[in-house]
ROSE-4610 file (N, C-alpha, C; in Angstrom, 1 decimal, always signed):
// ROSE-4610
residu = [X/X/X/X/X/X/X/X/X/X/X/X/X/X/X/X/X/X/X/X/X/X/X/X/X/X/X/X/X/X/X/X/X/X/X/X/X/X/X/X/X/X/X/X/X/X/X/X/X/X/X/X/X/X/X/X/X/X/X/X/X/X/X/X/X/X/X/X/X/X/X/X/X/X/X/X/X/X/X/X/X/X/X/X/X/X/X/X/X/X/X/X/X/X/X/X/X/X/X/X/X/X/X/X/X/X/X/X/X/X/X/X/X/X/X/X/X/X/X/X/X/X/X/X/X/X/X/X/X/X/X/X/X/X/X/X/X/X/X/X/X/X/X/X/X/X/X/X/X/X/X/X/X/X/X/X/X/X/X/X/X/X/X/X/X/X/X/X/X/X/X/X/X/X/X/X/X/X/X/X/X/X/X/X/X/X/X/X/X/X/X/X/X/X/X/X/X/X/X/X/X/X/X/X/X/X/X/X/X/X/X/X/X/X/X/X/X/X/X/X/X/X/X/X/X/X/X/X/X/X/X/X/X/X/X/X/X/X/X/X/X/X/X/X/X/X/X/X/X/X/X/X/X/X/X/X/X/X/X/X/X/X/X/X/X/X/X/X/X/X/X/X/X/X/X/X/X/X/X]
num = [1/1/1/2/2/2/3/3/3/4/4/4/5/5/5/6/6/6/7/7/7/8/8/8/9/9/9/10/10/10/11/11/11/12/12/12/13/13/13/14/14/14/15/15/15/16/16/16/17/17/17/18/18/18/19/19/19/20/20/20/21/21/21/22/22/22/23/23/23/24/24/24/25/25/25/26/26/26/27/27/27/28/28/28/29/29/29/30/30/30/31/31/31/32/32/32/33/33/33/34/34/34/35/35/35/36/36/36/37/37/37/38/38/38/39/39/39/40/40/40/41/41/41/42/42/42/43/43/43/44/44/44/45/45/45/46/46/46/47/47/47/48/48/48/49/49/49/50/50/50/51/51/51/52/52/52/53/53/53/54/54/54/55/55/55/56/56/56/57/57/57/58/58/58/59/59/59/60/60/60/61/61/61/62/62/62/63/63/63/64/64/64/65/65/65/66/66/66/67/67/67/68/68/68/69/69/69/70/70/70/71/71/71/72/72/72/73/73/73/74/74/74/75/75/75/76/76/76/77/77/77/78/78/78/79/79/79/80/80/80/81/81/81/82/82/82/83/83/83/84/84/84/85/85/85/86/86/86/87/87/87/88/88/88/89/89/89/90/90/90/91/91/91/92/92/92/93/93/93]
x = [-4.6/-5.8/-5.7/-6.6/-6.4/-7.0/-6.7/-7.1/-8.6/-9.2/-10.7/-11.0/-11.9/-12.4/-13.9/-14.0/-15.3/-16.5/-17.6/-18.8/-18.9/-18.9/-19.0/-17.9/-16.8/-15.5/-15.9/-16.4/-16.7/-17.8/-18.9/-20.0/-19.5/-18.6/-18.1/-17.3/-16.4/-15.7/-16.6/-17.7/-18.5/-19.4/-19.8/-20.6/-19.6/-18.5/-17.5/-17.3/-17.4/-17.2/-18.3/-19.6/-20.8/-21.0/-20.3/-20.5/-19.6/-18.8/-18.0/-16.4/-16.0/-14.6/-14.2/-13.0/-12.4/-11.9/-12.0/-11.5/-10.0/-9.3/-7.9/-7.6/-8.2/-8.1/-8.3/-9.4/-9.9/-8.7/-8.4/-7.3/-6.0/-5.6/-4.4/-4.6/-5.7/-6.1/-6.2/-6.9/-7.2/-6.4/-5.4/-4.5/-5.2/-6.2/-7.2/-7.1/-6.8/-6.6/-7.8/-7.7/-8.7/-9.8/-9.2/-10.1/-11.1/-10.5/-11.3/-12.5/-12.1/-13.1/-14.1/-13.8/-14.9/-15.6/-15.0/-16.0/-16.8/-16.5/-17.2/-18.6/-18.2/-19.2/-20.3/-19.8/-20.8/-21.6/-20.8/-21.5/-22.6/-22.2/-23.0/-24.3/-24.2/-25.4/-26.2/-25.6/-26.3/-27.0/-26.5/-26.9/-27.7/-28.1/-28.9/-28.2/-26.8/-26.1/-25.8/-26.0/-25.6/-24.6/-23.5/-22.3/-22.5/-23.2/-23.2/-24.2/-25.2/-26.2/-25.5/-25.8/-25.3/-26.3/-25.8/-26.7/-27.5/-28.9/-29.9/-29.7/-29.6/-29.5/-30.7/-31.0/-32.2/-32.2/-33.2/-33.2/-32.3/-32.2/-31.4/-29.9/-29.6/-28.2/-27.9/-28.7/-28.4/-28.1/-28.9/-28.7/-27.2/-27.0/-25.7/-24.5/-24.7/-23.6/-23.4/-24.5/-24.4/-23.8/-24.2/-23.7/-22.2/-21.7/-20.4/-19.5/-20.1/-19.4/-19.2/-20.3/-20.4/-19.4/-19.4/-18.5/-17.0/-16.7/-15.2/-15.0/-15.9/-15.6/-15.4/-16.3/-16.1/-14.8/-14.3/-13.1/-12.0/-12.0/-11.0/-10.9/-12.0/-12.1/-11.5/-12.0/-11.4/-9.9/-9.3/-7.9/-7.2/-7.8/-7.1/-7.0/-8.2/-8.4/-7.3/-7.2/-6.2/-4.9/-4.5/-3.2/-2.9/-4.1/-4.0/-3.8/-4.6/-4.5/-3.0/-2.4/-1.1/-0.1/-0.3/+0.6/+0.7/-0.7/-1.0/-0.4/-0.6/-0.1/+1.4/+2.0/+3.6/+4.1/+3.5/+3.9/+3.7/+2.6/+2.4/+3.4/+4.1/+5.2/+6.3]
y = [+11.4/+11.9/+13.3/+14.1/+15.4/+15.4/+16.5/+16.5/+16.6/+15.9/+16.0/+17.3/+17.9/+19.0/+18.8/+19.1/+19.0/+19.9/+19.3/+20.2/+21.5/+21.7/+22.9/+23.9/+23.5/+24.3/+24.8/+23.9/+24.3/+25.1/+25.2/+26.0/+27.4/+27.4/+28.6/+29.5/+28.6/+29.4/+29.9/+29.0/+29.5/+30.7/+30.7/+31.8/+33.0/+33.0/+34.3/+34.5/+33.8/+34.0/+34.7/+34.3/+34.9/+36.4/+36.5/+37.9/+38.8/+38.5/+39.5/+39.2/+38.4/+38.3/+37.4/+37.8/+37.1/+35.8/+35.0/+33.6/+33.4/+34.4/+34.5/+34.8/+35.7/+36.1/+34.8/+34.0/+32.9/+31.8/+31.8/+30.6/+30.9/+32.1/+32.5/+32.3/+32.8/+32.7/+31.3/+30.4/+29.1/+28.0/+28.4/+27.4/+26.4/+26.8/+25.9/+26.6/+25.8/+26.3/+27.0/+27.9/+28.8/+28.1/+26.9/+26.2/+25.3/+25.0/+24.0/+24.9/+26.1/+27.1/+27.2/+27.5/+27.7/+26.6/+25.3/+24.0/+24.1/+24.3/+24.2/+25.1/+26.4/+27.2/+26.7/+26.2/+25.6/+24.2/+23.6/+22.4/+22.9/+23.9/+24.5/+24.9/+25.7/+26.0/+24.9/+24.1/+22.9/+21.9/+21.9/+21.0/+21.8/+23.0/+23.8/+23.9/+24.1/+24.5/+23.3/+22.0/+20.9/+20.1/+20.0/+19.1/+17.8/+17.3/+16.0/+15.3/+16.0/+15.4/+14.9/+13.6/+13.1/+13.6/+13.8/+14.2/+13.1/+13.4/+12.4/+12.3/+11.1/+10.8/+10.2/+10.8/+10.4/+8.8/+8.2/+6.7/+6.6/+7.5/+7.3/+7.5/+8.4/+8.7/+7.3/+6.7/+5.6/+4.4/+4.3/+3.2/+3.3/+4.6/+5.0/+4.7/+5.0/+4.6/+3.3/+2.4/+0.9/+0.4/+1.0/+0.4/+0.6/+1.9/+2.3/+1.2/+1.0/+0.0/-1.5/-1.7/-3.2/-3.1/-2.0/-2.0/-2.0/-1.3/-1.4/-2.6/-3.4/-4.9/-5.8/-5.5/-6.5/-6.2/-5.0/-4.6/-5.3/-5.1/-5.8/-7.3/-8.0/-9.4/-9.7/-8.9/-9.1/-9.0/-7.9/-7.8/-8.9/-9.5/-10.6/-11.8/-11.9/-13.1/-13.0/-11.8/-11.6/-12.0/-11.6/-11.7/-13.4/-14.0/-15.5/-16.1/-15.8/-16.4/-16.3/-15.0/-14.6/-15.6/-15.8/-16.6/-18.0/-18.5/-20.0/-20.2/-19.3/-19.5/-19.6/-18.8/-18.8/-20.1/-20.6/-21.8/-23.3/-23.1/-24.1/-24.0/-23.1/-23.0/-23.8]
z = [-15.7/-15.5/-14.6/-14.9/-14.2/-12.9/-12.0/-10.6/-10.5/-9.5/-9.3/-8.5/-8.7/-7.8/-7.2/-6.0/-5.5/-6.1/-6.2/-6.7/-6.2/-4.8/-4.2/-4.6/-4.7/-5.4/-6.7/-7.6/-9.1/-9.1/-8.3/-8.1/-7.7/-6.6/-6.0/-7.3/-8.0/-9.1/-10.1/-10.5/-11.7/-11.2/-9.9/-9.4/-9.4/-9.0/-9.2/-10.6/-11.3/-12.8/-13.3/-12.8/-13.1/-12.7/-11.5/-10.7/-11.4/-12.3/-13.1/-13.1/-12.1/-12.2/-13.5/-13.8/-15.2/-14.9/-16.0/-15.9/-15.7/-16.2/-15.9/-14.6/-13.8/-12.6/-11.7/-11.9/-11.1/-11.3/-12.7/-12.9/-12.1/-12.0/-11.3/-9.8/-9.2/-7.8/-7.2/-8.1/-7.7/-8.3/-9.2/-9.8/-10.5/-11.3/-12.2/-13.6/-14.6/-15.9/-16.5/-17.2/-17.8/-18.6/-19.3/-20.2/-19.2/-18.1/-17.3/-16.6/-16.3/-15.7/-16.7/-17.9/-18.9/-19.2/-19.2/-19.3/-18.1/-16.8/-15.7/-15.9/-16.6/-16.7/-17.8/-18.7/-19.8/-19.1/-18.3/-17.6/-16.6/-15.8/-15.0/-15.5/-16.7/-17.4/-17.9/-18.6/-19.1/-18.1/-16.8/-15.7/-14.7/-15.1/-14.1/-12.7/-12.7/-11.6/-10.7/-11.1/-10.4/-11.2/-10.7/-11.5/-11.2/-10.1/-9.9/-10.7/-11.3/-12.3/-13.4/-13.9/-15.2/-16.2/-17.3/-18.5/-18.8/-19.1/-19.4/-20.8/-21.3/-22.8/-23.2/-24.6/-25.1/-25.6/-25.8/-26.1/-27.3/-28.4/-29.6/-29.2/-28.2/-27.7/-26.8/-26.1/-25.5/-26.4/-27.4/-28.3/-29.1/-29.5/-30.2/-29.3/-28.0/-27.0/-26.9/-26.8/-26.7/-28.0/-29.3/-30.5/-30.6/-30.2/-30.3/-29.4/-28.2/-27.3/-27.9/-28.4/-29.2/-30.4/-31.0/-32.1/-31.8/-30.7/-30.1/-29.7/-29.1/-28.6/-29.7/-30.8/-32.1/-32.7/-32.8/-33.6/-32.7/-31.4/-30.5/-30.8/-30.8/-31.1/-32.5/-33.6/-34.9/-34.9/-34.3/-34.1/-33.5/-32.4/-31.8/-32.7/-33.4/-34.3/-35.5/-36.1/-37.1/-36.6/-35.4/-34.7/-34.7/-34.2/-33.8/-35.3/-36.3/-37.7/-38.0/-37.8/-38.4/-37.6/-36.4/-35.6/-35.9/-36.1/-36.4/-37.9/-38.9/-40.3/-40.4/-39.6/-39.5/-39.0/-38.1/-37.4/-38.4/-39.3/-40.1/-41.3/-41.6/-42.8/-42.4]
C-alpha cells in the first residue's frame, strides 16, 4: 500500500497547484507522484476542500455496495464448497 499523507499536506499541495504551480514542479519538490497530486485535486474539489470527509452515498449506492459485498461472500462460499465436493468425491473413488 502507498504512503499516507496528512490532510494538511494534501491541502497545501492542492492550494499550491491552484495558485499556479505545475503538478510536475510540485511532484519533484515534494516527492509525490503527479497522478497522486491530480487525484488529490479532484478529491479536494469534490469534497469542498476537506479530505477527511467521507463521500456520502445515496441509498441506491449504499444498497449496491451491500449487494456487492454479499455477492463476494456468496462467491467465496460457493468456491469453498466446490473444492470440498471435489476433495470428497476423490476420496470416495
